[in-house]
All heavy atoms as a GROMACS GRO file, in nm:
protein
  427
    1MET      N    1   1.197   3.599   0.221
    1MET     CA    2   1.241   3.513   0.328
    1MET      C    3   1.305   3.587   0.426
    1MET      O    4   1.388   3.684   0.399
    1MET     CB    5   1.322   3.409   0.262
    1MET     CG    6   1.365   3.300   0.361
    1MET     SD    7   1.479   3.174   0.286
    1MET     CE    8   1.367   3.092   0.163
    2ASP      N    9   1.276   3.560   0.549
    2ASP     CA   10   1.340   3.629   0.674
    2ASP      C   11   1.461   3.549   0.711
    2ASP      O   12   1.452   3.439   0.755
    2ASP     CB   13   1.226   3.642   0.775
    2ASP     CG   14   1.282   3.720   0.897
    2ASP    OD1   15   1.386   3.791   0.895
    2ASP    OD2   16   1.216   3.732   1.000
    3GLU      N   17   1.579   3.606   0.699
    3GLU     CA   18   1.699   3.555   0.742
    3GLU      C   19   1.708   3.530   0.888
    3GLU      O   20   1.774   3.430   0.934
    3GLU     CB   21   1.813   3.648   0.701
    3GLU     CG   22   1.840   3.662   0.557
    3GLU     CD   23   1.752   3.778   0.506
    3GLU    OE1   24   1.705   3.861   0.578
    3GLU    OE2   25   1.728   3.786   0.379
    4GLN      N   26   1.631   3.587   0.967
    4GLN     CA   27   1.627   3.561   1.121
    4GLN      C   28   1.551   3.427   1.144
    4GLN      O   29   1.574   3.379   1.260
    4GLN     CB   30   1.552   3.678   1.192
    4GLN     CG   31   1.625   3.814   1.182
    4GLN     CD   32   1.768   3.818   1.227
    4GLN    OE1   33   1.795   3.754   1.337
    4GLN    NE2   34   1.861   3.880   1.149
    5LYS      N   35   1.468   3.374   1.056
    5LYS     CA   36   1.399   3.256   1.078
    5LYS      C   37   1.436   3.161   0.974
    5LYS      O   38   1.354   3.092   0.909
    5LYS     CB   39   1.250   3.289   1.069
    5LYS     CG   40   1.207   3.380   1.180
    5LYS     CD   41   1.044   3.394   1.176
    5LYS     CE   42   0.992   3.491   1.276
    5LYS     NZ   43   0.861   3.494   1.277
    6ILE      N   44   1.563   3.132   0.952
    6ILE     CA   45   1.609   3.050   0.849
    6ILE      C   46   1.567   2.908   0.865
    6ILE      O   47   1.546   2.820   0.772
    6ILE     CB   48   1.768   3.052   0.846
    6ILE    CG1   49   1.815   2.990   0.701
    6ILE    CG2   50   1.838   2.990   0.960
    6ILE    CD1   51   1.785   3.073   0.588
    7GLY      N   52   1.550   2.850   0.995
    7GLY     CA   53   1.514   2.714   1.020
    7GLY      C   54   1.361   2.692   0.986
    7GLY      O   55   1.331   2.577   0.949
    8ALA      N   56   1.278   2.796   0.978
    8ALA     CA   57   1.151   2.784   0.932
    8ALA      C   58   1.130   2.751   0.793
    8ALA      O   59   1.022   2.691   0.748
    8ALA     CB   60   1.066   2.914   0.971
    9TYR      N   61   1.223   2.774   0.715
    9TYR     CA   62   1.210   2.758   0.568
    9TYR      C   63   1.297   2.640   0.506
    9TYR      O   64   1.352   2.657   0.408
    9TYR     CB   65   1.253   2.890   0.499
    9TYR     CG   66   1.160   3.017   0.551
    9TYR    CD1   67   1.219   3.104   0.625
    9TYR    CD2   68   1.028   3.024   0.509
    9TYR    CE1   69   1.123   3.218   0.653
    9TYR    CE2   70   0.945   3.122   0.552
    9TYR     CZ   71   1.003   3.223   0.631
    9TYR     OH   72   0.919   3.326   0.676
   10SER      N   73   1.336   2.557   0.604
   10SER     CA   74   1.442   2.461   0.561
   10SER      C   75   1.383   2.353   0.464
   10SER      O   76   1.460   2.287   0.412
   10SER     CB   77   1.480   2.377   0.702
   10SER     OG   78   1.366   2.313   0.741
   11GLY      N   79   1.254   2.345   0.437
   11GLY     CA   80   1.206   2.240   0.342
   11GLY      C   81   1.184   2.106   0.397
   11GLY      O   82   1.182   2.008   0.327
   12GLY      N   83   1.199   2.098   0.540
   12GLY     CA   84   1.177   1.978   0.596
   12GLY      C   85   1.039   1.906   0.556
   12GLY      O   86   1.036   1.783   0.544
   13TRP      N   87   0.937   1.982   0.549
   13TRP     CA   88   0.812   1.928   0.512
   13TRP      C   89   0.806   1.864   0.369
   13TRP      O   90   0.735   1.781   0.337
   13TRP     CB   91   0.691   2.027   0.533
   13TRP     CG   92   0.664   2.057   0.677
   13TRP    CD1   93   0.699   2.170   0.743
   13TRP    CD2   94   0.617   1.963   0.760
   13TRP    NE1   95   0.643   2.158   0.867
   13TRP    CE2   96   0.603   2.036   0.896
   13TRP    CE3   97   0.574   1.844   0.772
   13TRP    CZ2   98   0.555   1.972   1.001
   13TRP    CZ3   99   0.531   1.780   0.884
   13TRP    CH2  100   0.519   1.848   0.999
   14ALA      N  101   0.888   1.916   0.278
   14ALA     CA  102   0.892   1.867   0.152
   14ALA      C  103   0.951   1.716   0.146
   14ALA      O  104   0.912   1.655   0.058
   14ALA     CB  105   0.980   1.956   0.062
   15ALA      N  106   1.023   1.685   0.248
   15ALA     CA  107   1.077   1.560   0.258
   15ALA      C  108   0.987   1.463   0.335
   15ALA      O  109   0.988   1.346   0.299
   15ALA     CB  110   1.212   1.564   0.317
   16VAL      N  111   0.908   1.520   0.432
   16VAL     CA  112   0.838   1.434   0.515
   16VAL      C  113   0.708   1.400   0.461
   16VAL      O  114   0.653   1.286   0.486
   16VAL     CB  115   0.817   1.516   0.657
   16VAL    CG1  116   0.705   1.447   0.740
   16VAL    CG2  117   0.940   1.526   0.726
   17ASN      N  118   0.641   1.495   0.378
   17ASN     CA  119   0.511   1.464   0.322
   17ASN      C  120   0.500   1.340   0.227
   17ASN      O  121   0.400   1.258   0.241
   17ASN     CB  122   0.446   1.584   0.258
   17ASN     CG  123   0.391   1.687   0.354
   17ASN    OD1  124   0.357   1.653   0.461
   17ASN    ND2  125   0.394   1.814   0.303
   18PRO      N  126   0.599   1.303   0.137
   18PRO     CA  127   0.597   1.190   0.054
   18PRO      C  128   0.600   1.063   0.148
   18PRO      O  129   0.544   0.970   0.123
   18PRO     CB  130   0.703   1.214  -0.042
   18PRO     CG  131   0.734   1.346  -0.044
   18PRO     CD  132   0.704   1.409   0.083
   19LEU      N  133   0.691   1.076   0.253
   19LEU     CA  134   0.700   0.955   0.328
   19LEU      C  135   0.581   0.928   0.411
   19LEU      O  136   0.536   0.822   0.442
   19LEU     CB  137   0.820   0.972   0.424
   19LEU     CG  138   0.859   0.874   0.527
   19LEU    CD1  139   0.892   0.744   0.455
   19LEU    CD2  140   0.985   0.918   0.614
   20ALA      N  141   0.526   1.024   0.459
   20ALA     CA  142   0.393   1.015   0.540
   20ALA      C  143   0.286   0.943   0.465
   20ALA      O  144   0.204   0.870   0.489
   20ALA     CB  145   0.346   1.146   0.600
   21SER      N  146   0.278   1.000   0.333
   21SER     CA  147   0.174   0.968   0.226
   21SER      C  148   0.203   0.804   0.200
   21SER      O  149   0.106   0.721   0.190
   21SER     CB  150   0.185   1.037   0.107
   21SER     OG  151   0.140   1.161   0.126
   22THR      N  152   0.325   0.768   0.190
   22THR     CA  153   0.356   0.620   0.162
   22THR      C  154   0.331   0.541   0.276
   22THR      O  155   0.265   0.438   0.249
   22THR     CB  156   0.497   0.604   0.120
   22THR    OG1  157   0.537   0.707   0.011
   22THR    CG2  158   0.550   0.484   0.088
   23LEU      N  159   0.362   0.591   0.400
   23LEU     CA  160   0.336   0.510   0.511
   23LEU      C  161   0.181   0.493   0.528
   23LEU      O  162   0.137   0.380   0.576
   23LEU     CB  163   0.400   0.568   0.629
   23LEU     CG  164   0.555   0.549   0.639
   23LEU    CD1  165   0.619   0.626   0.764
   23LEU    CD2  166   0.585   0.392   0.645
   24SER      N  167   0.109   0.603   0.516
   24SER     CA  168  -0.036   0.589   0.531
   24SER      C  169  -0.103   0.504   0.433
   24SER      O  170  -0.192   0.416   0.470
   24SER     CB  171  -0.100   0.725   0.535
   24SER     OG  172  -0.092   0.786   0.412
   25GLY      N  173  -0.063   0.486   0.312
   25GLY     CA  174  -0.098   0.398   0.208
   25GLY      C  175  -0.077   0.268   0.248
   25GLY      O  176  -0.155   0.173   0.218
   26VAL      N  177   0.047   0.243   0.292
   26VAL     CA  178   0.088   0.099   0.331
   26VAL      C  179  -0.009   0.045   0.455
   26VAL      O  180  -0.049  -0.058   0.451
   26VAL     CB  181   0.237   0.093   0.369
   26VAL    CG1  182   0.271  -0.044   0.426
   26VAL    CG2  183   0.317   0.100   0.240
   27THR      N  184  -0.030   0.141   0.549
   27THR     CA  185  -0.107   0.100   0.658
   27THR      C  186  -0.251   0.074   0.614
   27THR      O  187  -0.309  -0.018   0.663
   27THR     CB  188  -0.091   0.193   0.774
   27THR    OG1  189  -0.130   0.315   0.736
   27THR    CG2  190   0.037   0.196   0.833
   28VAL      N  191  -0.311   0.149   0.525
   28VAL     CA  192  -0.444   0.126   0.480
   28VAL      C  193  -0.444   0.000   0.402
   28VAL      O  194  -0.540  -0.095   0.410
   28VAL     CB  195  -0.490   0.242   0.397
   28VAL    CG1  196  -0.619   0.193   0.320
   28VAL    CG2  197  -0.511   0.364   0.488
   29SER      N  198  -0.339  -0.041   0.320
   29SER     CA  199  -0.330  -0.164   0.246
   29SER      C  200  -0.330  -0.284   0.330
   29SER      O  201  -0.393  -0.391   0.296
   29SER     CB  202  -0.226  -0.156   0.149
   29SER     OG  203  -0.252  -0.053   0.058
   30ILE      N  204  -0.258  -0.279   0.437
   30ILE     CA  205  -0.238  -0.393   0.528
   30ILE      C  206  -0.339  -0.407   0.628
   30ILE      O  207  -0.333  -0.508   0.699
   30ILE     CB  208  -0.088  -0.413   0.578
   30ILE    CG1  209  -0.069  -0.298   0.671
   30ILE    CG2  210   0.007  -0.427   0.471
   30ILE    CD1  211   0.071  -0.312   0.748
   31SER      N  212  -0.420  -0.310   0.649
   31SER     CA  213  -0.524  -0.312   0.767
   31SER      C  214  -0.608  -0.443   0.759
   31SER      O  215  -0.642  -0.496   0.858
   31SER     CB  216  -0.599  -0.181   0.776
   31SER     OG  217  -0.683  -0.161   0.654
   32PRO      N  218  -0.662  -0.485   0.631
   32PRO     CA  219  -0.736  -0.608   0.642
   32PRO      C  220  -0.662  -0.729   0.688
   32PRO      O  221  -0.727  -0.817   0.734
   32PRO     CB  222  -0.785  -0.616   0.492
   32PRO     CG  223  -0.766  -0.496   0.427
   32PRO     CD  224  -0.648  -0.424   0.502
   33LEU      N  225  -0.534  -0.731   0.661
   33LEU     CA  226  -0.455  -0.859   0.700
   33LEU      C  227  -0.447  -0.843   0.850
   33LEU      O  228  -0.436  -0.954   0.918
   33LEU     CB  229  -0.317  -0.849   0.628
   33LEU     CG  230  -0.325  -0.864   0.483
   33LEU    CD1  231  -0.188  -0.839   0.421
   33LEU    CD2  232  -0.395  -0.996   0.441
   34LEU      N  233  -0.412  -0.725   0.905
   34LEU     CA  234  -0.378  -0.713   1.056
   34LEU      C  235  -0.498  -0.710   1.148
   34LEU      O  236  -0.489  -0.751   1.262
   34LEU     CB  237  -0.290  -0.597   1.079
   34LEU     CG  238  -0.156  -0.592   0.999
   34LEU    CD1  239  -0.088  -0.459   1.032
   34LEU    CD2  240  -0.074  -0.703   1.047
   35GLY      N  241  -0.610  -0.665   1.102
   35GLY     CA  242  -0.725  -0.651   1.181
   35GLY      C  243  -0.716  -0.540   1.280
   35GLY      O  244  -0.620  -0.462   1.283
   36ASN      N  245  -0.810  -0.522   1.369
   36ASN     CA  246  -0.810  -0.412   1.465
   36ASN      C  247  -0.700  -0.425   1.568
   36ASN      O  248  -0.620  -0.323   1.591
   36ASN     CB  249  -0.941  -0.415   1.543
   36ASN     CG  250  -1.053  -0.368   1.461
   36ASN    OD1  251  -1.033  -0.297   1.356
   36ASN    ND2  252  -1.173  -0.398   1.507
   37SER      N  253  -0.684  -0.540   1.625
   37SER     CA  254  -0.560  -0.544   1.724
   37SER      C  255  -0.437  -0.528   1.653
   37SER      O  256  -0.341  -0.462   1.712
   37SER     CB  257  -0.565  -0.676   1.808
   37SER     OG  258  -0.672  -0.759   1.767
   38GLY      N  259  -0.406  -0.587   1.541
   38GLY     CA  260  -0.290  -0.569   1.474
   38GLY      C  261  -0.259  -0.428   1.433
   38GLY      O  262  -0.134  -0.375   1.445
   39MET      N  263  -0.357  -0.351   1.395
   39MET     CA  264  -0.336  -0.206   1.350
   39MET      C  265  -0.311  -0.129   1.480
   39MET      O  266  -0.236  -0.048   1.481
   39MET     CB  267  -0.447  -0.159   1.278
   39MET     CG  268  -0.470  -0.204   1.133
   39MET     SD  269  -0.323  -0.162   1.039
   39MET     CE  270  -0.341   0.015   1.041
   40SER      N  271  -0.377  -0.175   1.585
   40SER     CA  272  -0.348  -0.096   1.722
   40SER      C  273  -0.195  -0.117   1.751
   40SER      O  274  -0.136  -0.021   1.804
   40SER     CB  275  -0.435  -0.148   1.828
   40SER     OG  276  -0.576  -0.128   1.792
   41ALA      N  277  -0.159  -0.239   1.739
   41ALA     CA  278  -0.015  -0.277   1.780
   41ALA      C  279   0.085  -0.194   1.689
   41ALA      O  280   0.186  -0.147   1.734
   41ALA     CB  281   0.011  -0.422   1.776
   42LEU      N  282   0.046  -0.183   1.562
   42LEU     CA  283   0.133  -0.128   1.462
   42LEU      C  284   0.132   0.023   1.492
   42LEU      O  285   0.248   0.092   1.487
   42LEU     CB  286   0.086  -0.146   1.333
   42LEU     CG  287   0.155  -0.069   1.212
   42LEU    CD1  288   0.313  -0.135   1.208
   42LEU    CD2  289   0.098  -0.088   1.073
   43MET      N  290   0.022   0.086   1.528
   43MET     CA  291   0.026   0.229   1.567
   43MET      C  292   0.102   0.253   1.694
   43MET      O  293   0.176   0.364   1.699
   43MET     CB  294  -0.117   0.281   1.587
   43MET     CG  295  -0.199   0.283   1.459
   43MET     SD  296  -0.120   0.397   1.337
   43MET     CE  297  -0.135   0.313   1.175
   44LEU      N  298   0.088   0.166   1.794
   44LEU     CA  299   0.165   0.178   1.911
   44LEU      C  300   0.320   0.178   1.880
   44LEU      O  301   0.392   0.246   1.942
   44LEU     CB  302   0.136   0.083   2.013
   44LEU     CG  303  -0.005   0.099   2.086
   44LEU    CD1  304  -0.030  -0.016   2.181
   44LEU    CD2  305   0.017   0.224   2.179
   45ILE      N  306   0.364   0.079   1.801
   45ILE     CA  307   0.505   0.069   1.764
   45ILE      C  308   0.543   0.188   1.683
   45ILE      O  309   0.662   0.240   1.717
   45ILE     CB  310   0.521  -0.062   1.679
   45ILE    CG1  311   0.497  -0.192   1.768
   45ILE    CG2  312   0.655  -0.074   1.621
   45ILE    CD1  313   0.497  -0.316   1.692
   46LEU      N  314   0.470   0.236   1.582
   46LEU     CA  315   0.518   0.363   1.511
   46LEU      C  316   0.527   0.481   1.605
   46LEU      O  317   0.610   0.559   1.601
   46LEU     CB  318   0.424   0.373   1.398
   46LEU     CG  319   0.432   0.281   1.285
   46LEU    CD1  320   0.316   0.299   1.186
   46LEU    CD2  321   0.565   0.280   1.224
   47GLY      N  322   0.424   0.491   1.690
   47GLY     CA  323   0.420   0.605   1.779
   47GLY      C  324   0.545   0.601   1.873
   47GLY      O  325   0.607   0.706   1.899
   48ALA      N  326   0.573   0.489   1.938
   48ALA     CA  327   0.680   0.481   2.024
   48ALA      C  328   0.810   0.497   1.964
   48ALA      O  329   0.898   0.555   2.014
   48ALA     CB  330   0.688   0.336   2.093
   49GLY      N  331   0.815   0.452   1.833
   49GLY     CA  332   0.938   0.475   1.750
   49GLY      C  333   0.955   0.623   1.720
   49GLY      O  334   1.072   0.676   1.733
   50GLY      N  335   0.854   0.694   1.691
   50GLY     CA  336   0.858   0.839   1.674
   50GLY      C  337   0.905   0.906   1.802
   50GLY      O  338   0.981   1.012   1.778
   51ILE      N  339   0.832   0.868   1.910
   51ILE     CA  340   0.872   0.941   2.032
   51ILE      C  341   1.033   0.922   2.065
   51ILE      O  342   1.097   1.004   2.099
   51ILE     CB  343   0.797   0.890   2.147
   51ILE    CG1  344   0.657   0.953   2.127
   51ILE    CG2  345   0.840   0.933   2.279
   51ILE    CD1  346   0.543   0.897   2.212
   52ALA      N  347   1.077   0.786   2.035
   52ALA     CA  348   1.225   0.760   2.062
   52ALA      C  349   1.309   0.842   1.975
   52ALA      O  350   1.416   0.887   2.012
   52ALA     CB  351   1.225   0.602   2.046
   53LEU      N  352   1.273   0.854   1.850
   53LEU     CA  353   1.357   0.930   1.766
   53LEU      C  354   1.364   1.077   1.800
   53LEU      O  355   1.472   1.147   1.793
   53LEU     CB  356   1.309   0.921   1.609
   53LEU     CG  357   1.330   0.782   1.550
   53LEU    CD1  358   1.267   0.774   1.414
   53LEU    CD2  359   1.474   0.762   1.537
   54VAL      N  360   1.248   1.135   1.845
   54VAL     CA  361   1.248   1.280   1.887
   54VAL      C  362   1.331   1.295   2.011
   54VAL      O  363   1.411   1.388   2.024
   54VAL     CB  364   1.098   1.319   1.902
   54VAL    CG1  365   1.101   1.453   1.974
   54VAL    CG2  366   1.028   1.331   1.776
   55ALA      N  367   1.313   1.203   2.119
   55ALA     CA  368   1.398   1.204   2.230
   55ALA      C  369   1.548   1.188   2.207
   55ALA      O  370   1.632   1.271   2.253
   55ALA     CB  371   1.354   1.104   2.319
   56LYS      N  372   1.580   1.108   2.109
   56LYS     CA  373   1.731   1.094   2.074
   56LYS      C  374   1.773   1.226   2.010
   56LYS      O  375   1.889   1.273   2.037
   56LYS     CB  376   1.735   0.974   1.971
   56LYS     CG  377   1.883   0.956   1.929
   56LYS     CD  378   1.892   0.828   1.833
   56LYS     CE  379   2.045   0.807   1.784
   56LYS     NZ  380   2.054   0.701   1.716
   57SER      N  381   1.696   1.286   1.913
   57SER     CA  382   1.736   1.410   1.846
   57SER      C  383   1.748   1.524   1.945
   57SER      O  384   1.833   1.594   1.954
   57SER     CB  385   1.627   1.452   1.745
   57SER     OG  386   1.618   1.354   1.650
   58ALA      N  387   1.663   1.530   2.051
   58ALA     CA  388   1.669   1.628   2.152
   58ALA      C  389   1.792   1.610   2.230
   58ALA      O  390   1.852   1.712   2.274
   58ALA     CB  391   1.532   1.628   2.236
   59ARG      N  392   1.826   1.490   2.269
   59ARG     CA  393   1.950   1.469   2.353
   59ARG      C  394   2.073   1.511   2.262
   59ARG      O  395   2.166   1.566   2.323
   59ARG     CB  396   1.964   1.316   2.390
   59ARG     CG  397   1.866   1.300   2.502
   59ARG     CD  398   1.915   1.151   2.569
   59ARG     NE  399   1.913   1.041   2.457
   59ARG     CZ  400   1.802   0.960   2.436
   59ARG    NH1  401   1.697   0.976   2.497
   59ARG    NH2  402   1.822   0.880   2.338
   60GLY      N  403   2.082   1.477   2.139
   60GLY     CA  404   2.184   1.531   2.050
   60GLY      C  405   2.201   1.678   2.043
   60GLY      O  406   2.308   1.719   2.046
   61VAL      N  407   2.097   1.757   2.036
   61VAL     CA  408   2.109   1.894   2.028
   61VAL      C  409   2.158   1.947   2.154
   61VAL      O  410   2.233   2.060   2.148
   61VAL     CB  411   1.964   1.947   1.999
   61VAL    CG1  412   1.961   2.102   2.005
   61VAL    CG2  413   1.913   1.913   1.857
   62GLN      N  414   2.124   1.906   2.263
   62GLN     CA  415   2.157   1.957   2.397
   62GLN      C  416   2.308   1.945   2.432
   62GLN      O  417   2.370   2.014   2.508
   62GLN     CB  418   2.074   1.910   2.507
   62GLN     CG  419   1.935   1.952   2.505
   62GLN     CD  420   1.838   1.888   2.609
   62GLN    OE1  421   1.895   1.802   2.684
   62GLN    NE2  422   1.720   1.926   2.615
   63ALA      N  423   2.363   1.835   2.368
   63ALA     CA  424   2.511   1.797   2.403
   63ALA      C  425   2.602   1.894   2.353
   63ALA      O  426   2.598   1.987   2.287
   63ALA     CB  427   2.538   1.652   2.341
   0.00000   0.00000   0.00000
Protein backbone atom coordinates (compact mmCIF):
# COMPACT_ATOMS: atom_id res chain seq x y z
CA MET A 1 0.00 0.00 0.00
CA ASP A 2 1.32 3.40 -0.98
CA GLU A 3 1.02 5.86 1.92
CA GLN A 4 1.01 8.77 -0.53
CA LYS A 5 -2.28 7.52 -2.00
CA ILE A 6 -4.13 6.72 1.20
CA GLY A 7 -7.50 7.89 -0.18
CA ALA A 8 -7.34 5.37 -3.02
CA TYR A 9 -7.45 2.48 -0.56
CA SER A 10 -10.23 3.73 1.70
CA GLY A 11 -12.55 0.80 1.02
CA GLY A 12 -15.36 3.03 -0.20
CA TRP A 13 -16.26 0.58 -2.95
CA ALA A 14 -16.72 -2.17 -0.37
CA ALA A 15 -19.58 -0.12 1.10
CA VAL A 16 -21.05 1.07 -2.21
CA ASN A 17 -21.23 -2.24 -4.10
CA PRO A 18 -23.79 -3.99 -1.83
CA LEU A 19 -25.97 -0.88 -1.85
CA ALA A 20 -25.80 -0.65 -5.64
CA SER A 21 -26.69 -4.33 -5.96
CA THR A 22 -29.68 -3.92 -3.66
CA LEU A 23 -30.96 -0.81 -5.47
CA SER A 24 -30.59 -2.44 -8.87
CA GLY A 25 -32.46 -5.53 -7.67
CA VAL A 26 -35.28 -3.41 -6.30
CA THR A 27 -35.61 -1.40 -9.52
CA VAL A 28 -35.72 -4.58 -11.60
CA SER A 29 -38.39 -6.01 -9.29
CA ILE A 30 -40.64 -2.93 -9.46
CA SER A 31 -40.17 -2.26 -13.17
CA PRO A 32 -43.30 -4.25 -14.18
CA LEU A 33 -45.36 -2.15 -11.78
CA LEU A 34 -43.98 1.21 -12.93
CA GLY A 35 -43.73 0.60 -16.66
CA ASN A 36 -41.48 2.54 -19.03
CA SER A 37 -42.50 6.05 -17.98
CA GLY A 38 -42.37 5.22 -14.29
CA MET A 39 -38.90 3.74 -14.60
CA SER A 40 -37.76 6.77 -16.58
CA ALA A 41 -39.06 9.06 -13.84
CA LEU A 42 -37.39 6.92 -11.16
CA MET A 43 -34.05 7.03 -12.99
CA LEU A 44 -34.33 10.83 -13.35
CA ILE A 45 -35.06 11.18 -9.63
CA LEU A 46 -32.19 8.89 -8.64
CA GLY A 47 -29.81 10.65 -11.03
CA ALA A 48 -30.79 14.11 -9.80
CA GLY A 49 -30.45 12.94 -6.22
CA GLY A 50 -26.99 11.58 -6.91
CA ILE A 51 -25.90 14.81 -8.58
CA ALA A 52 -27.29 16.84 -5.66
CA LEU A 53 -25.39 14.73 -3.13
CA VAL A 54 -22.14 15.06 -5.07
CA ALA A 55 -22.63 18.84 -5.36
CA LYS A 56 -23.32 19.08 -1.62
CA SER A 57 -20.21 17.07 -0.83
CA ALA A 58 -18.08 19.19 -3.15
CA ARG A 59 -19.30 22.39 -1.48
CA GLY A 60 -18.48 20.93 1.95
CA VAL A 61 -14.91 20.07 0.95
CA GLN A 62 -14.16 23.55 -0.39
CA ALA A 63 -15.38 25.33 2.77
